[in-house]
C-alpha positions as CSV (number, residue, x, y, z in Angstrom):
1,M,118.3,93.4,114.5
2,A,121.1,94.9,116.4
3,H,124.5,94.3,114.8
4,D,128.3,94.9,115.7
5,V,129.2,97.8,113.1
6,T,133.0,97.5,114.3
7,R,133.3,94.1,112.3
8,Q,133.7,95.2,108.9
9,T,134.4,91.8,107.1
10,A,131.6,89.7,105.6
11,E,131.8,86.5,103.8
12,L,129.3,86.0,101.3
13,Y,128.7,82.7,99.1
14,R,127.0,83.3,95.6
15,M,126.4,81.1,92.3
16,V,128.5,82.3,89.3
17,T,128.7,79.6,86.7
18,E,129.2,80.1,82.9
19,G,125.5,80.1,81.9
20,H,124.3,81.9,85.3
21,V,125.5,84.8,87.6
22,C,123.1,84.9,90.4
23,P,121.1,88.4,91.0
24,F,120.6,88.2,94.2
25,G,124.4,87.4,95.0
26,L,125.6,90.4,92.9
27,K,122.6,92.7,94.9
28,S,123.9,91.0,98.5
29,K,127.5,91.9,97.5
30,D,126.8,95.3,96.7
31,L,124.5,96.4,99.7
32,L,127.4,94.6,102.2
33,E,130.1,97.0,100.2
34,R,127.7,100.1,100.7
35,Q,127.1,99.0,104.6
36,G,130.9,99.3,104.9
37,F,131.8,96.1,104.8
38,E,134.9,94.1,102.9
39,V,133.4,91.3,101.3
40,K,135.2,87.8,101.4
41,D,133.7,86.8,98.0
42,H,133.3,82.9,97.8
43,L,131.9,81.7,94.3
44,L,130.1,78.5,93.7
45,E,131.1,77.9,90.2
46,T,129.7,74.2,89.6
47,R,126.2,72.7,90.8
48,D,128.2,70.2,93.0
49,Q,129.8,73.1,94.7
50,A,126.4,74.8,95.7
51,D,125.2,71.7,96.6
52,T,127.8,70.6,98.9
53,F,127.9,74.5,100.5
54,K,123.9,73.9,101.1
55,H,124.1,70.6,102.6
56,K,127.0,71.6,104.7
57,H,125.1,74.6,106.2
58,Q,121.8,73.2,106.0
59,V,120.3,75.7,103.4
60,D,118.0,75.4,100.4
61,T,119.4,78.9,98.8
62,T,122.1,80.8,97.8
63,P,123.7,83.4,98.3
64,Q,124.1,83.2,102.2
65,A,125.9,85.9,104.0
66,F,128.2,85.7,107.1
67,I,128.8,88.3,109.5
68,G,131.7,87.4,112.4
69,G,131.2,84.1,111.5
70,K,127.4,84.2,111.9
71,R,125.2,83.0,108.8
72,I,122.7,85.7,108.1
73,G,121.1,84.6,105.3
74,G,120.2,85.9,101.6
75,Y,119.8,89.4,100.3
76,E,116.2,89.8,102.1
77,E,117.7,88.6,105.2
78,V,120.8,91.0,104.7
79,R,118.2,93.7,104.2
80,K,117.0,93.0,107.3
81,Y,120.0,92.7,109.7
82,F,120.5,96.4,108.1
83,G,117.1,97.4,109.2
84,L,116.2,97.7,105.6
85,D,112.7,97.9,104.5
86,V,111.8,94.3,102.6
87,Q,109.2,94.6,99.9
88,D,106.3,92.0,100.5
89,D,104.9,90.7,97.3
90,K,101.3,91.3,98.7
91,E,102.1,94.6,100.3
92,V,100.0,97.7,99.2
93,S,102.4,99.7,97.0
94,Y,101.5,102.6,94.8
95,Q,104.8,102.9,93.2
96,P,103.6,101.6,89.6
97,I,101.3,104.8,89.3
98,V,104.2,106.9,90.8
99,A,106.4,105.5,88.2
100,I,104.1,105.4,85.7
101,F,102.6,109.3,85.6
102,S,105.9,110.5,86.6
103,T,107.1,109.3,83.5
104,A,104.4,110.3,81.2
105,F,104.2,113.9,82.7
106,L,108.0,114.1,82.1
107,M,107.5,112.8,78.5
108,A,104.8,115.5,78.2
109,L,107.3,117.9,78.8
110,A,110.0,116.5,76.7
111,V,107.6,116.7,73.7
112,A,106.2,119.9,74.2
113,M,109.8,121.3,74.3
114,M,110.6,119.5,70.7
115,A,107.1,121.0,69.4
116,L,106.2,124.0,71.0
117,E,109.5,125.1,72.2
118,S,107.7,125.9,75.7
119,L,107.4,123.3,78.4
120,W,104.0,124.2,79.2
121,S,100.2,124.9,77.1
122,I,96.8,123.1,77.3
123,R,99.0,121.0,74.9
124,T,101.3,119.8,77.1
125,L,98.2,118.5,79.7
126,E,96.7,116.8,76.6
127,W,100.0,114.8,75.8
128,F,100.4,114.1,79.6
129,V,97.2,112.2,79.9
130,A,97.5,110.5,76.1
131,I,101.0,109.4,77.2
132,S,99.3,108.5,80.5
133,M,96.7,105.8,78.7
134,C,99.4,104.5,76.6
135,L,101.9,103.4,79.2
136,L,98.7,102.1,81.2
137,G,97.7,100.4,78.5
138,L,100.9,98.9,78.1
139,Q,100.8,97.6,81.6
140,K,97.7,95.8,80.8
141,L,98.9,94.1,77.7
142,K,101.7,92.5,78.7
143,E,100.1,90.6,81.2
144,L,96.3,90.4,79.3
145,E,95.1,87.2,81.0
146,S,96.5,88.5,84.7
147,F,94.4,91.7,83.7
148,S,91.3,90.1,82.8
149,T,91.4,88.4,85.8
150,M,91.4,91.3,88.1
151,F,89.4,93.3,86.0
152,L,86.5,90.8,86.3
153,N,86.4,91.4,90.0
154,Y,84.8,94.9,89.9
155,D,84.0,96.0,86.0
156,L,80.5,95.8,85.4
157,L,80.5,95.8,81.9
158,A,83.1,92.9,81.7
159,Q,81.1,91.0,84.0
160,R,78.4,91.0,81.7
161,Q,80.3,90.4,78.7
162,V,84.0,88.8,79.4
163,R,85.1,89.5,75.9
164,Y,85.9,93.3,76.9
165,S,88.3,93.0,79.7
166,Y,90.2,91.6,76.5
167,I,89.1,94.6,74.6
168,Y,89.6,97.1,77.3
169,P,94.0,97.6,77.1
170,F,93.9,97.5,73.2
171,A,91.0,100.5,73.4
172,E,92.9,102.3,75.9
173,T,96.3,102.4,74.4
174,L,95.0,103.1,70.6
175,A,92.9,106.2,72.1
176,G,95.8,107.5,73.9
177,I,98.2,106.9,70.8
178,F,95.3,108.7,68.5
179,M,95.2,111.5,70.9
180,L,98.7,111.5,71.0
181,A,99.0,112.0,67.3
182,G,96.1,114.2,67.3
183,V,94.4,111.8,64.5
184,L,91.1,110.1,64.5
185,I,89.7,112.0,67.5
186,W,86.3,111.3,66.1
187,L,87.2,107.7,67.5
188,A,89.6,108.3,70.1
189,A,87.3,110.6,72.0
190,P,84.5,108.6,72.5
191,V,86.5,105.3,73.2
192,A,88.0,107.3,76.0
193,L,84.6,108.8,77.3
194,F,82.8,105.1,77.0
195,I,85.7,103.1,79.0
196,G,86.2,105.8,81.3
197,T,82.7,106.1,82.1
198,V,81.9,102.6,82.7
199,G,85.1,102.4,84.7
200,A,83.9,105.4,87.2
201,V,80.7,104.0,87.6
202,S,82.4,100.4,88.5
203,V,85.0,101.6,90.5
204,F,82.6,103.8,92.5
205,K,80.0,101.2,92.8
206,A,82.4,98.6,94.2
207,V,84.6,101.0,96.5
208,Y,82.1,103.5,97.3
209,I,78.9,101.7,97.9
210,D,79.8,97.8,97.9
211,K,82.7,98.6,100.3
212,R,84.8,95.8,98.4
213,E,88.8,96.0,99.3
214,L,90.1,94.8,95.7
215,K,93.2,95.8,94.1
216,C,93.3,97.7,90.6
217,A,93.9,96.3,87.4
218,C,94.9,100.0,86.0
219,A,98.7,99.1,86.1
220,G,98.1,95.4,85.1
221,G,97.1,92.1,86.4
222,D,100.3,91.9,88.5
223,S,100.4,95.1,90.9
224,N,99.2,95.7,94.0
225,V,97.4,98.8,93.8
226,P,94.2,99.0,96.1
227,L,91.2,99.7,93.8
228,G,89.8,103.1,95.2
229,F,90.8,106.7,94.5
230,V,93.5,106.4,92.1
231,S,91.4,104.1,89.5
232,L,88.5,106.7,89.8
233,T,90.9,109.5,89.2
234,E,91.9,107.8,86.0
235,N,88.4,106.9,84.7
236,L,87.4,110.7,85.7
237,I,90.2,111.7,83.6
238,M,89.5,109.8,80.8
239,I,86.2,111.2,80.7
240,L,87.3,114.6,81.1
241,I,89.8,114.0,77.9
242,G,87.1,112.4,75.6
243,L,85.2,115.5,76.1
244,W,87.6,118.0,75.6
245,M,89.1,116.6,72.4
246,P,86.7,117.3,70.5
247,A,85.3,120.5,72.0
248,R,89.0,122.0,71.7
249,M,88.8,121.6,67.9
250,Y,85.9,124.7,68.3
251,L,87.4,126.5,71.5
252,L,91.0,126.9,70.1
């Protein structure tokens, strides 16, 4: 949407009561200020004030921003006004996966520096995989019901034994913790190998054989990560770590 950048004053009406400060109001104010506008900040401090404002302007929600006397709308509308991307709740996004693996990698480097006084070794890779498993498991555990529902769309074992969809996050998380600690590898490695193999077969069948377009439950039941290469890679890595951890005892 085109706008006149010479108009440097904006008016914002937002809820700020004793028990509630509207987060979208704060975001709108911050965005307007970052775009170079001086914001006339009108605080709606009671429910009656908010209702009166909404009735006057025939709107259902606050905050509401005005530029040059023209109502722009709430936070999402302000973003659109400035030509900024607006995240669609249904839009495919790899952001959760990027965030998880980036954090896991940095954590692995931190552990390596502390434990080995060196950033890079084969142990760094092991810790990276183990931490990734823990973080991915945590994402699943925080919304266990949502995860299990999404997981049942494609996992072959879960479709036969529904309880497996509830066990999986615990198994992945515990296997990651044991591998990170370097204990009970005799248990952690077979668990990682098993869930990784079942997962890889299930993903390969759903995506590459059945050609289904599904969301991956790898980052939890509320993510919009598409089922495909990333999901398959996650499972293949668990297979490799499940094979490597017992073997390293004899190789190193």
